[in-house]
ROZALO-224920 format. One record per residue (C-alpha): residue number from 1; residue in three letters; x, y, z. Coordinates in Angstrom, 2 decimals, always signed. Layout:
SITE    k    r        X        Y        Z
SITE  NUM  ALA        X        Y        Z
...
end
This chain:
SITE    k    r        X        Y        Z
SITE    1  MET   -61.17   +33.83    +2.65
SITE    2  ALA   -59.93   +37.37    +2.15
SITE    3  LYS   -57.67   +37.03    +5.18
SITE    4  LEU   -55.88   +34.02    +3.68
SITE    5  ILE   -55.16   +35.75    +0.40
SITE    6  SER   -53.76   +38.88    +1.97
SITE    7  LYS   -51.20   +37.01    +4.11
SITE    8  ARG   -47.92   +36.40    +2.35
SITE    9  ILE   -45.67   +33.63    +3.51
SITE   10  SER   -42.00   +34.58    +3.49
SITE   11  ALA   -39.83   +31.85    +1.98
SITE   12  SER   -36.70   +31.37    -0.06
SITE   13  THR   -36.90   +31.59    -3.78
SITE   14  LEU   -35.97   +28.68    -5.97
SITE   15  ILE   -32.77   +30.47    -7.06
SITE   16  GLU   -31.63   +30.90    -3.45
SITE   17  VAL   -32.21   +27.21    -2.71
SITE   18  LEU   -30.29   +26.15    -5.82
SITE   19  ILE   -27.35   +28.42    -4.96
SITE   20  ALA   -27.23   +26.98    -1.42
SITE   21  MET   -27.26   +23.43    -2.80
SITE   22  VAL   -24.41   +24.22    -5.20
SITE   23  ILE   -22.32   +25.68    -2.37
SITE   24  ILE   -22.96   +22.62    -0.19
SITE   25  MET   -22.03   +20.26    -3.06
SITE   26  VAL   -18.76   +22.14    -3.70
SITE   27  VAL   -17.82   +21.96    -0.01
SITE   28  PHE   -18.61   +18.22    +0.13
SITE   29  SER   -16.64   +17.46    -3.04
SITE   30  ILE   -13.59   +19.27    -1.63
SITE   31  ALA   -13.93   +17.35    +1.64
SITE   32  ILE   -14.22   +14.01    -0.14
SITE   33  SER   -11.13   +14.66    -2.29
SITE   34  LEU    -9.13   +15.68    +0.80
SITE   35  PHE   -10.24   +12.55    +2.63
SITE   36  GLY    -9.24   +10.40    -0.36
SITE   37  ASN    -5.78   +11.98    -0.47
SITE   38  VAL    -5.27   +11.38    +3.24
SITE   39  MET    -6.33    +7.74    +2.95
SITE   40  ARG    -4.05    +7.10    -0.06
SITE   41  GLY    -1.08    +8.81    +1.56
SITE   42  SER    -1.28    +7.10    +4.92
SITE   43  VAL    +0.75    +4.03    +5.79
SITE   44  SER    -1.67    +1.18    +6.05
SITE   45  GLN    -1.43    -1.70    +8.47
SITE   46  LYS    -0.98    -4.07    +5.52
SITE   47  LYS    +2.13    -2.21    +4.30
SITE   48  ILE    +3.67    -2.31    +7.78
SITE   49  GLN    +2.94    -6.03    +8.00
SITE   50  VAL    +4.47    -6.63    +4.55
SITE   51  SER    +7.58    -4.63    +5.46
SITE   52  ASN    +8.11    -6.75    +8.58
SITE   53  GLN    +7.57    -9.98    +6.64
SITE   54  LEU   +10.09    -8.89    +3.98
SITE   55  LYS   +12.70    -8.30    +6.68
SITE   56  LEU   +11.98   -11.70    +8.24
SITE   57  LEU   +12.32   -13.47    +4.89
SITE   58  LYS   +15.57   -11.61    +4.14
SITE   59  ASN   +17.06   -12.57    +7.51
SITE   60  GLU   +15.98   -16.19    +7.14
SITE   61  ILE   +17.52   -16.52    +3.68
SITE   62  SER   +20.70   -14.74    +4.77
SITE   63  LYS   +21.13   -17.21    +7.66
SITE   64  LYS   +20.47   -20.31    +5.54
SITE   65  GLY   +22.31   -19.12    +2.46
SITE   66  GLU   +19.59   -20.50    +0.20
SITE   67  PHE   +15.84   -20.57    -0.34
SITE   68  GLU   +13.56   -23.41    -1.34
SITE   69  ASN   +10.56   -21.62    -2.81
SITE   70  THR   +10.61   -18.81    -5.35
SITE   71  GLN    +7.04   -17.85    -4.49
SITE   72  LEU    +5.34   -17.77    -1.10
SITE   73  THR    +1.83   -16.69    -0.19
SITE   74  ILE    +1.33   -15.40    +3.34
SITE   75  ASP    -1.92   -13.68    +4.38
SITE   76  SER    -3.05   -13.31    +0.74
SITE   77  VAL    +0.21   -11.51    -0.17
SITE   78  ASP    +2.49   -13.09    -2.79
SITE   79  TYR    +6.22   -12.90    -2.06
SITE   80  LEU    +8.34   -13.42    -5.18
SITE   81  ILE   +11.94   -14.39    -4.38
SITE   82  SER   +14.71   -14.19    -6.96
SITE   83  SER   +18.47   -14.35    -6.84
SITE   84  GLU   +21.24   -13.24    -9.20
SITE   85  ASN   +24.97   -13.77    -9.11
SITE   86  SER   +26.49   -10.49    -7.92
SITE   87  GLY   +29.88   -10.99    -9.57
SITE   88  ALA   +31.67   -11.32    -6.22
SITE   89  GLU   +32.60   -14.85    -5.27
SITE   90  GLY   +30.23   -16.37    -2.75
SITE   91  LEU   +27.77   -13.46    -2.84
SITE   92  SER   +24.43   -13.27    -4.58
SITE   93  THR   +21.88   -10.51    -4.90
SITE   94  LEU   +18.56   -11.34    -3.28
SITE   95  GLU   +15.35    -9.61    -4.34
SITE   96  ILE   +12.02   -10.17    -2.62
SITE   97  ARG    +8.88    -8.46    -3.95
SITE   98  ALA    +5.50    -8.41    -2.22
SITE   99  GLU    +2.36    -8.14    -4.34
SITE  100  GLN    -1.33    -8.45    -3.67
SITE  101  GLY    -3.13    -8.95    -6.92
SITE  102  ALA    -1.57    -6.46    -9.32
SITE  103  VAL    -0.60    -4.01    -6.55
SITE  104  LYS    +3.03    -3.87    -5.45
SITE  105  LEU    +3.18    -3.57    -1.65
SITE  106  GLY    +6.93    -3.66    -1.08
SITE  107  GLU   +10.35    -4.75    -2.25
SITE  108  ILE   +13.69    -5.48    -0.64
SITE  109  ARG   +17.11    -6.09    -2.21
SITE  110  CYS   +20.29    -7.18    -0.48
SITE  111  LEU   +23.47    -9.24    -0.80
SITE  112  TYR   +23.75   -12.58    +0.95
SITE  113  LYS   +26.35   -15.31    +1.30
SITE  114  THR   +25.49   -18.44    -0.59
SITE  115  LYS   +25.40   -21.79    +1.18
SITE  116  LYS   +28.54   -22.86    -0.66
SITE  117  ALA   +30.42   -19.75    +0.56
SITE  118  MET   +29.29   -20.45    +4.12
SITE  119  ALA   +30.52   -24.06    +3.87
SITE  120  ASP   +33.89   -22.91    +2.45
SITE  121  GLU   +34.21   -20.37    +5.27
SITE  122  LYS   +33.71   -23.06    +7.93
SITE  123  ASN   +36.42   -25.27    +6.40
end
């Protein structure tokens, strides 16, 4: 029994363990915040898809000179289409916004010839 009492086991103190844990937590919190910034700043596949769809819709409306629907839903993304008279004869301003829920994913604005202007041009 005397032999067991005289041997001392070397170990870390509670203070040393707590300091090591705090250092590890600080390093992990910095890493998590950096990862979050990278993920928020990157261009997601959804944004690329929305950008391509906006261009397709713009080209389609520009060719036709009109649009039937003011709201389309494609792949759970809402495309809101609006048009205003630009002041120039035969031209209108087209605006297409893409939203998913309350998050705006993209927007495109351009001028296009109205169907009436295209018909007048052919005559």
